[in-house]
C-alpha positions in Angstrom: 101.7 83.5 76.0 100.2 80.3 77.2 97.9 78.4 75.0 94.2 79.4 75.6 93.2 75.7 76.1 95.8 75.3 78.9 94.5 78.4 80.7 90.9 77.2 80.4 91.8 73.7 81.7 93.7 75.4 84.6 90.7 77.5 85.5 88.3 74.6 85.2 90.4 72.5 87.4 90.4 75.0 90.3 86.8 76.0 89.8 85.7 72.4 90.0 88.1 71.4 92.7 86.3 70.9 96.0 86.7 73.8 98.5 88.8 72.9 101.5 86.6 72.2 104.6 88.5 72.4 107.9 87.2 70.2 110.7 88.1 69.5 114.3 86.8 65.9 114.1 85.7 63.7 111.2 83.5 60.7 112.2 83.7 57.9 109.7 82.4 54.4 109.2 79.1 55.1 110.9 75.5 54.2 110.0 73.9 57.6 110.3 70.4 58.2 111.6 69.8 61.9 110.8 67.0 62.1 113.4 64.3 62.1 110.7 62.1 59.1 110.4 64.1 57.5 107.6 66.5 54.6 107.0 70.2 55.1 108.1 72.9 55.7 105.6 76.6 55.1 105.6 77.9 58.6 105.9 80.7 60.7 107.3 80.1 63.5 109.7 82.4 66.5 110.4 82.5 68.7 113.5 83.9 72.2 113.6 83.6 74.1 116.8 80.2 73.5 118.3 78.5 72.8 115.0 78.1 70.0 112.4 80.1 71.3 109.5 79.8 68.4 107.1 77.6 65.4 106.4 78.2 63.2 103.3 80.9 61.1 101.7 84.4 62.2 102.8 85.7 60.9 99.5 83.6 63.5 97.6 84.9 66.5 99.6 88.2 68.2 100.3 88.1 67.7 104.1 91.0 68.9 106.4 90.2 67.3 109.8 92.5 67.6 112.8 91.3 64.2 114.0 89.6 61.2 112.3 87.6 58.8 114.4 86.2 55.5 113.1 82.8 54.6 114.5 83.4 51.0 113.6 80.1 50.5 111.9 78.2 51.6 115.0 75.1 53.8 114.8 75.5 57.6 114.9 72.4 59.5 115.9 71.5 63.0 117.1 71.9 63.4 120.9 68.6 62.4 122.5 66.3 65.0 124.1 64.5 64.1 127.3 61.4 66.3 127.7 60.5 65.4 131.3 63.1 65.1 134.1 63.4 65.9 137.7 67.2 66.4 137.6 67.4 69.9 139.0 68.9 68.6 142.2 71.5 66.6 140.3 72.5 69.6 138.2 72.9 71.7 141.3 75.2 69.1 142.9 78.9 69.2 142.2 78.9 65.4 142.1 75.8 65.1 139.9 76.1 67.9 137.4 77.8 65.6 134.9 74.4 64.0 134.5 75.8 60.6 133.7 72.5 58.8 134.1 71.4 60.8 131.0 74.7 60.9 129.0 75.2 57.2 129.1 71.9 56.7 127.4 72.9 59.2 124.7 70.8 62.0 126.1 72.4 65.4 125.5 69.5 67.8 126.3 67.1 67.6 129.2 64.1 69.7 130.2 63.3 70.3 133.8 60.6 72.2 135.8 58.0 69.6 135.1 54.9 68.5 137.0 54.2 72.1 138.1 57.4 72.3 140.2 60.4 74.5 139.2 63.1 76.7 140.6 62.1 80.3 140.9 63.3 82.6 139.5 64.0 80.4 136.5 66.6 82.8 135.1 68.7 82.8 138.3 68.9 79.0 138.3 69.9 78.9 134.7 72.6 81.4 135.4 73.9 79.3 138.3 74.0 76.1 136.2 75.8 78.0 133.4 78.5 79.3 135.8 79.1 75.9 137.4 79.1 73.8 134.3 76.8 71.0 133.0 77.2 67.6 131.4 74.2 68.1 129.3 72.2 71.0 127.9 69.2 71.9 130.0 66.0 73.9 129.3 63.3 74.8 131.9 59.6 75.2 132.3 58.1 77.4 135.0 56.0 75.4 137.4 52.4 76.4 138.1 52.4 74.7 141.5 55.5 76.6 142.5 53.9 79.9 141.5 50.6 79.1 143.2 52.4 78.2 146.4 54.4 81.5 146.3 51.3 83.6 145.9 48.7 81.6 147.8 50.5 79.0 150.0 48.6 75.7 150.4 45.1 77.3 150.1 42.5 75.6 147.9 40.7 78.9 147.3 40.0 80.4 143.9 42.6 83.2 143.5 41.5 86.7 143.8 42.0 89.0 140.8 45.0 90.4 142.5 46.5 86.9 143.2 45.8 85.8 139.7 47.6 88.9 138.4 50.6 88.1 140.6 50.7 84.6 139.2 50.5 85.9 135.6 53.3 88.3 136.4 55.5 85.5 137.6 54.8 83.4 134.4 55.6 86.5 132.3 58.8 87.1 134.1 59.9 83.4 133.8 59.1 83.4 130.1 61.2 86.5 129.6 64.0 84.7 131.5 63.9 81.9 129.0 61.4 79.3 130.1 60.0 77.1 127.4 56.5 77.1 128.7 54.2 76.4 131.7 54.1 73.1 133.5 51.3 71.9 135.7 51.0 69.1 138.2 47.3 69.0 138.6 47.3 65.7 140.5 49.4 67.2 143.3 48.7 69.9 145.9 48.6 72.8 145.4 48.1 72.5 141.6 45.2 70.2 142.2 43.3 73.1 143.8 43.4 75.2 140.6 40.3 75.3 138.5 40.4 75.5 134.7 40.0 79.3 134.4 43.2 79.7 136.5 45.1 77.4 134.2 43.7 79.1 131.1 44.8 82.5 132.3 48.4 81.4 133.0 48.6 79.4 129.8 47.6 82.4 127.8 50.6 84.3 129.2 53.0 81.5 128.3 51.4 81.2 124.8 52.0 84.9 124.2 55.7 84.2 124.5 55.6 81.2 122.2 55.6 78.7 125.1 54.1 75.2 125.4 51.8 73.8 128.1 53.2 70.7 129.7 50.9 68.9 132.1 50.8 66.1 134.6 47.1 65.7 134.2 44.6 66.0 137.1 44.0 62.3 137.0 45.7 59.4 135.2 43.5 56.9 137.0 40.2 57.1 138.9 41.3 59.3 141.8 39.1 62.3 141.1 37.7 63.3 137.7 39.0 60.1 136.0 41.5 59.6 133.1 39.2 60.6 130.3 37.9 63.8 131.9 41.5 64.8 132.7 42.5 64.3 129.0 39.5 66.5 128.0 40.7 69.2 130.5 44.2 69.2 128.9 42.7 69.4 125.5 40.5 72.3 126.6 43.6 74.3 127.6 44.7 74.1 124.0 41.3 74.8 122.7 40.8 77.8 124.9 44.2 79.4 124.5 45.7 78.1 121.3 48.8 76.9 123.2 50.4 73.6 122.2 49.5 70.9 124.8 52.0 68.3 125.9 50.8 65.5 128.2 53.6 64.2 130.3 54.2 60.5 131.0 50.9 59.5 129.3 49.5 56.3 130.9 46.4 54.4 132.0 47.2 54.0 135.7 45.4 51.4 137.7 42.9 48.6 137.2 39.9 51.0 136.9 41.3 52.5 133.7 43.2 49.7 132.1 42.2 49.6 128.4 41.1 53.2 128.3 44.2 54.0 126.2 42.1 53.3 123.1 39.6 56.0 124.0 42.4 58.4 125.0 44.0 58.0 121.6 40.7 58.7 119.9 40.1 61.9 121.9 43.6 63.2 121.1 43.3 62.3 117.4 40.0 64.1 117.2 41.5 67.2 118.9 44.5 67.1 116.5 42.1 66.8 113.5 40.4 70.0 114.7 43.8 71.9 114.7 44.5 71.6 118.5 48.2 70.8 119.0 48.4 67.8 121.4 51.4 65.6 121.9 52.7 63.5 124.8 55.8 61.8 126.2 56.0 58.3 127.8 58.5 56.3 129.8 58.7 52.7 128.8 57.9 50.9 132.1 54.9 49.3 133.7 55.5 50.9 137.1 55.4 54.5 138.1 57.2 56.3 141.0 55.9 59.3 142.9 55.5 60.5 146.5 53.9 58.1 148.9 51.6 60.8 150.4 49.9 62.0 147.2 49.5 58.3 146.1 47.3 57.4 149.1 46.1 60.5 150.8 43.0 62.3 149.3 43.8 65.7 148.1 41.2 67.6 150.1 42.9 66.4 153.3 46.1 68.1 152.2 44.7 71.6 152.0 46.6 73.9 154.3 49.7 71.7 154.4 51.1 69.0 156.6 49.9 70.5 159.9 46.4 70.8 158.6 46.5 67.1 157.5 47.6 66.0 161.0 44.8 67.9 162.6 42.3 66.2 160.3 43.8 62.8 161.2 43.2 63.6 164.9 39.5 64.4 164.4 37.4 61.2 164.5 35.0 62.2 161.7 37.6 63.4 159.2 39.9 60.5 160.2 37.3 57.9 159.3 36.7 59.6 155.9 40.4 59.7 155.2 40.9 56.1 156.1 38.0 55.0 153.8 39.5 57.0 150.9 43.0 55.6 151.6 41.7 52.1 151.4 40.1 52.9 148.0 43.3 54.6 146.7 45.3 51.5 147.7 42.8 49.4 145.7 43.2 51.7 142.6 46.9 51.2 142.7 46.6 47.4 142.5 46.7 46.7 146.2 49.2 47.3 149.0 51.6 44.6 147.6 51.9 46.7 144.4 53.2 49.8 146.4 56.9 49.4 147.1 58.9 52.0 149.1 61.9 53.6 147.3 64.3 56.4 148.2 63.4 56.5 151.9 65.4 57.8 154.8 64.3 54.8 156.8 66.3 51.7 155.8 63.7 49.4 157.3 61.2 50.6 154.7 63.5 50.6 151.7 62.4 48.0 149.1 59.4 46.6 151.0 55.8 46.9 150.1 53.1 48.7 151.9 51.5 45.3 152.7 54.8 44.2 154.4 55.1 47.5 156.2 51.6 47.1 157.6 52.3 43.6 158.7 55.5 44.7 160.4 53.6 47.5 162.2 50.7 45.2 163.1 48.3 47.7 161.6 45.6 47.6 158.9 46.9 49.0 155.6 45.0 52.3 155.9 46.2 52.7 159.5 49.7 51.9 158.4 49.5 54.7 155.8 48.4 57.2 158.5 51.3 56.1 160.8 53.8 56.4 158.0 52.6 59.8 156.7 52.6 61.1 160.3 56.1 59.8 161.2 58.1 59.7 157.9 58.6 62.6 155.6 59.4 62.5 151.9 58.6 58.8 151.3 58.8 57.7 147.7 56.8 54.7 146.3 57.0 52.6 143.2 53.6 51.6 142.0 53.1 48.6 139.7 50.0 49.8 137.9 50.1 49.5 134.1 49.6 46.8 131.5 51.3 46.1 128.2 48.3 46.8 126.0 48.2 50.4 127.1 51.9 50.8 127.1 52.2 49.6 123.6 49.2 51.6 122.2 50.6 54.9 123.6 54.2 54.1 122.6 53.3 53.6 118.9 51.3 56.8 118.4 53.1 59.2 116.0 52.6 62.1 118.5 54.2 60.3 121.5 58.0 60.9 122.2 60.4 59.3 124.6 60.8 60.7 128.1 62.2 59.4 131.4 60.4 61.3 134.3 63.8 60.8 135.8 63.6 60.4 139.5 65.9 58.5 141.9 64.9 55.0 142.9 63.2 54.1 139.6 65.1 52.5 136.7 63.6 55.0 134.3 66.2 57.6 135.3 69.1 55.4 134.1 67.3 53.4 131.4 64.4 54.9 129.6 66.0 55.7 126.3 68.1 52.6 126.2 65.0 50.5 127.0 62.8 52.2 124.4 65.5 51.8 121.7 67.2 48.6 122.8 64.3 46.6 124.1 61.1 47.8 122.5 62.6 48.7 119.1 65.5 46.4 118.5 64.3 43.4 120.5 60.5 43.4 120.5 60.2 45.4 117.2 57.3 47.5 118.4 58.6 50.1 116.0 61.5 50.4 113.6 64.8 51.9 114.9 64.6 55.1 112.8 61.2 55.8 114.4 62.4 55.2 117.9 65.3 57.6 117.3 63.1 60.2 115.7 60.8 60.0 118.7 63.8 60.6 120.9 65.4 63.5 119.0 64.1 65.5 116.1 60.4 65.1 117.0 61.0 66.3 120.6 63.0 69.3 119.4 60.2 70.3 117.1 57.5 69.9 119.8 59.3 72.1 122.2 60.9 74.6 119.8 64.5 73.7 120.6 66.4 75.2 117.7 69.2 73.5 115.8 69.2 70.4 117.9 67.8 66.9 117.4 69.0 66.3 113.9 72.3 65.5 112.2 72.3 68.4 109.8 74.9 70.9 108.6 74.7 74.1 110.8 73.1 72.3 113.7 74.8 71.9 117.1 77.0 68.9 117.3 75.1 66.9 119.9 75.8 63.4 118.8 75.7 59.8 120.1 77.5 56.8 118.8 76.1 53.4 120.1 76.5 49.7 119.4 73.0 48.3 118.6 74.1 44.9 119.9 74.8 46.2 123.4 72.7 49.3 123.8 70.5 48.2 126.6 69.1 49.4 130.0 70.7 47.7 133.0 68.8 49.5 135.8 66.1 47.4 137.5 63.6 48.1 140.3 66.0 46.1 142.5 69.1 47.9 141.3 67.9 51.2 139.9 71.2 53.0 139.6 72.9 50.9 136.9 74.2 52.9 133.9 73.0 51.8 130.5 75.5 50.0 128.2 76.3 50.3 124.6 76.8 54.1 124.2 80.5 54.4 123.2 80.9 58.1 122.4 78.9 61.3 123.1 79.5 64.8 121.8 77.8 67.9 123.4 78.2 71.1 121.5 81.0 69.6 119.6 83.0 68.5 122.6 83.8 64.9 123.3 82.2 64.2 126.7 82.1 60.4 126.5 85.0 58.7 124.7 85.1 55.0 124.2 82.6 54.6 127.0 84.4 56.8 129.5 83.3 60.2 130.7 86.0 62.7 129.8 85.2 65.1 132.7 84.3 67.7 130.1 81.3 69.9 131.1 80.1 71.1 127.7 76.4 71.5 128.4 74.6 74.8 128.0 71.5 76.3 129.4 68.9 76.8 126.6 66.5 79.7 126.7 63.4 80.1 124.6 64.0 82.4 121.7 61.3 85.0 121.7 
């Protein structure tokens, strides 16, 4: 019989010996930002399947990895989450579904269906993307503007009880298909025609499914109700329904409202102190991009659609009123020289300002607008209309997260996250790096209820980005808006290596995310 002490020692050895942990990949030598607003640590991270299986010191565990990869003292962070994109077209395009503009910034999850516009039915589009394969994960809102157009066309009327019930049914169906909430584009037609009661009714439906209210507010400037009244309307949706409110691409747009960011922050803080959940996202640029027509044409003139607008432009009385309001809208945007055409089908317009276009046409600026709206469809315009004071005040609020509002022709599509982290955090030091990463990952996941993403945590999905802080920068400019960001060396989506040593691996590991009821 063996000596009892030998047996006890033998048992103690095996009971204290670390359990074997099999891994597909072990990432070592990285400074790890977990996604929480805290300092980085030198840790090792292990991936098994689509999940994070281990985080800690490899020397303290019995790890059995199939592959070990050194991060070379680069930074390892959760894959970033972009809450406001317009990438539905890219994801539906065989050439664009890799979503490289996002991946090369370290973005692994995007949300679409913003500004009141979404595919419908939502579930059918998610199914299509899932079948075809995606470079990033994608979640969706259902768009109020889309629903209103389906039910009421371009009418500015108040919906009848039957029409409102039809819209509520479409919101209900979309939430059941996995939408994360309701988005509105109250600046744009037909969303602009909706009164508060209509929005409250639809928001209640979304809230009953645990959804969020994401809004491009009625006014970010002085176009109609004004910036402050638009913020109050957004808050009222939360107050009236209990739904969490998220203000998209928060800004003070145009000379009339520069400096009003201070009052906006006070209003939101007061609402939050009263228990109303209000958050926002922001892209880190001084210029916006949107459609040319909604930028300069008054909304009342758009009622009934394009043909109705053309008829109003041919009637002397309404034409004179439209021209007067166009002139004032140009002023609000900083003048015709501050409106630069982008993503046009007419190469003669691409990259020139409205001022230059008017000179080339030998027309006044308002008459040039009428000519262009009558003869060119789908014009986009970049508007230089924000100031640093407001940009910084919004960016440094604890309830503001990073977003891109990704649209072609503006550098924000290819550069927002790299610019926020590389330029405003690392270079200008407006915030520390852990805060910038938190605002780009864990905080966004918490706001939208995206489960098990946005943090480096055992049991969470292995959406990860490794980047070199010395070279992680945006390269896209207003002159060259399609330049990929630099400095992201490796990206994992659901545990699969989709960017390796700076090169896309042609792996489509993204998934469609659906709100868990």
